[in-house]
C-alpha positions as CSV (number, residue, x, y, z in Angstrom):
1,N,22.9,0.3,-12.7
2,M,20.7,3.4,-12.8
3,L,19.8,3.4,-9.1
4,A,20.3,6.5,-7.1
5,N,22.2,4.8,-4.3
6,D,23.0,1.5,-2.6
7,G,19.9,1.8,-0.3
8,V,17.3,1.4,-3.1
9,L,17.4,-2.4,-3.5
10,P,17.4,-3.2,0.2
11,A,14.4,-0.8,0.7
12,V,12.6,-2.6,-2.2
13,A,13.3,-6.0,-0.8
14,A,12.3,-5.0,2.8
15,A,9.0,-3.5,1.7
16,F,8.2,-6.5,-0.4
17,R,8.8,-8.9,2.5
18,A,7.1,-6.7,5.1
19,T,3.9,-6.2,3.1
20,S,1.0,-8.6,3.5
21,G,-1.8,-9.2,1.0
22,E,-1.9,-10.0,-2.7
23,L,1.2,-10.0,-4.8
24,V,0.1,-6.8,-6.4
25,D,0.1,-5.1,-2.9
26,R,3.6,-6.3,-2.3
27,L,4.9,-5.1,-5.7
28,L,3.3,-1.7,-5.3
29,A,4.8,-1.3,-1.8
30,A,8.2,-2.3,-3.1
31,L,8.0,0.3,-5.9
32,E,7.0,3.0,-3.5
33,A,9.8,2.1,-1.1
34,G,12.4,2.1,-3.9
35,E,11.2,5.6,-4.9
36,R,11.4,6.9,-1.3
37,A,14.9,5.5,-1.1
38,G,16.1,7.5,-4.1
39,G,14.8,5.4,-7.0
40,D,16.3,5.9,-10.4
41,K,19.1,8.4,-10.6
42,R,17.7,9.8,-13.9
43,G,14.5,10.8,-12.0
44,K,10.9,9.8,-12.3
45,Q,9.0,9.3,-15.5
46,S,7.3,5.9,-15.8
47,A,6.2,2.8,-13.9
48,A,4.7,-0.5,-14.8
49,L,2.9,-3.4,-13.1
50,I,2.6,-6.9,-14.7
51,V,1.2,-9.9,-12.8
52,V,1.0,-13.2,-14.7
53,R,-1.0,-16.1,-13.1
54,Q,-0.6,-19.8,-13.5
55,G,-0.9,-20.9,-17.1
56,L,0.8,-17.7,-18.2
57,I,-2.5,-15.7,-18.1
58,T,-1.9,-12.0,-17.7
59,Y,-3.9,-10.9,-14.7
60,I,-2.7,-7.3,-14.4
61,D,-0.8,-5.3,-17.1
62,L,-0.7,-1.6,-16.3
63,R,1.7,1.1,-17.3
64,V,2.2,4.8,-16.7
65,D,4.4,6.8,-19.1
66,D,5.7,10.3,-18.9
67,H,4.1,11.3,-15.6
68,P,5.5,13.5,-12.8
69,E,4.5,10.9,-10.1
70,P,4.4,7.6,-12.0
71,V,4.3,5.2,-9.0
72,K,1.4,7.2,-7.3
73,E,-0.4,7.2,-10.6
74,L,0.2,3.5,-11.1
75,R,-1.4,2.8,-7.6
76,R,-4.4,5.0,-8.5
77,L,-4.8,3.2,-11.9
78,F,-4.6,-0.2,-10.2
79,H,-7.4,0.7,-7.8
80,L,-9.6,1.7,-10.7
81,Y,-8.6,-1.5,-12.6
82,D,-9.4,-3.5,-9.5
83,A,-12.9,-2.0,-9.2
84,E,-13.8,-2.0,-12.9
85,V,-12.1,-5.0,-14.3
86,L,-11.0,-7.5,-11.7
87,H,-14.0,-7.2,-9.4
88,P,-16.8,-5.3,-11.1
89,Q,-19.4,-6.9,-8.8
90,G,-18.1,-5.0,-5.8
91,L,-15.8,-7.7,-4.4
92,H,-12.7,-5.5,-4.5
93,L,-9.3,-6.3,-3.3
94,H,-9.1,-2.8,-1.9
95,D,-11.9,-0.8,-0.3
96,R,-11.7,2.6,-2.2
97,P,-9.6,4.1,-4.9
98,P,-6.9,6.5,-3.7
99,D,-7.3,10.2,-4.1
100,A,-4.8,12.4,-6.0
101,T,-2.2,12.0,-3.2
102,G,-2.2,8.2,-3.5
103,Q,-3.9,7.7,-0.2
104,A,-7.0,5.5,0.0
105,A,-10.1,7.4,1.2
106,G,-10.5,6.9,5.0
107,Q,-6.8,6.4,5.6
108,R,-6.0,10.1,5.9
């Protein structure tokens, strides 16, 4: 077990259950909660998000390696992926991509 403390997994589970929306929203919220609770005791370096849909079709497969804020960067990349790949016609799951702090524009 490479978790920083006993509070990481309960924080992850609670955030996953408490977050509404698509599976990707719940997974990102869980990753962020786990990081806030202490995360990996080795520190931060990478994060990944893979969502497979029915029929074993990979819907989302994003990875951030060797980054000082990998979970924030993963959320930023997802917003770009959502806008450019999943919904290029403007029917986005999320209104606007987050800025460098990881907050969506208009939520500051």
